[in-house]
Structure formats: structure tokens, C-alpha cells
N, C-alpha and C positions, 0 to 999 in steps of 0.2 A: 522531442522524445516519442519513441513508439512503445507499443505494449511489450514488445519483445526486448527492448532496451530496459524498461522497468523490471521485466521478469529477471533478466540478467543481474541487474543492480541489486534487487531484493536477495536473489540467491547468493551472491557474491557477499553481501553484508551478514547473511546467516552463516556462510562458510567461514568468513573471517573473524566475526565477532561472537557468534554463538548467540547465547541469551541477553548478550549485551548490545544487541544490533538493532533494537527497538528505535532509537533516535535516528540513526541512519535510514532505517527502512521508513519511519514516518516522514522524513524529508522526501523520498521518492514517492510515497502516496500522495503527499500534498501537491508534488508536482504534476503527478497524473491527473489528480483532480481538477488542476488548473488548466493543464493543457489538452487532456483527453474525456475530461467529465467525470461526474460522481458514479455514473454507473460503472464505468471501467475501473475506477479506483476501488468500488465495492467488489468487483469482480476478483481482482487481485488479492483483496483482504480475504475473500473466500477461498480462493484457490491455495493461498500459502497458509491459510487458518491464523491469519495475523492477529484476529481478536483474541484467540486463546492464548497465543504464543507470547505476544507481545502488548496485548491490552489496546490495540489499535482499532477501533470499532468503525464498522461502515457508517456512512451517513444515512439516515433514515430517509425514505422517498418524500415524506412531507417536509423536509428541510431543504430538498433539492430545488425547490422553487424560489427560494429566497436568495 
């Protein structure tokens, strides 16, 4: 998965499911964390304001080392 793929999938879930898109988006974010790293996932969370909209928090930097 690329960052652009993730953006499209997040936007598609938001368009299709609205406020109920959280579960689908969380799956995308978890896949991004696994494939592209925590920092990239955190960037997407900030870009789409996922913490506020869907309660998907970024991983704090001190947890990234574990």
C-alpha cells in the first residue's frame, strides 16, 4: 500500500459511511502502521483529523520504539 492508496481508501470510507466509517478507517490506519510506519499513520490521522472525527489517536513517539 502507498500513502496515496491509503488516502483514497480513507476518503472513500468517509464518503460511503460518513460518521460510521471509523472501523473501516481504523483498518486502513493499522495497515499503514504495519507497512509504512507509525509516523506515516500519524500523518494521515492529522491530515484527516481522524482523532477528532473517529476517535483514532496517533501513537505517541515513546510507544513507537516498542
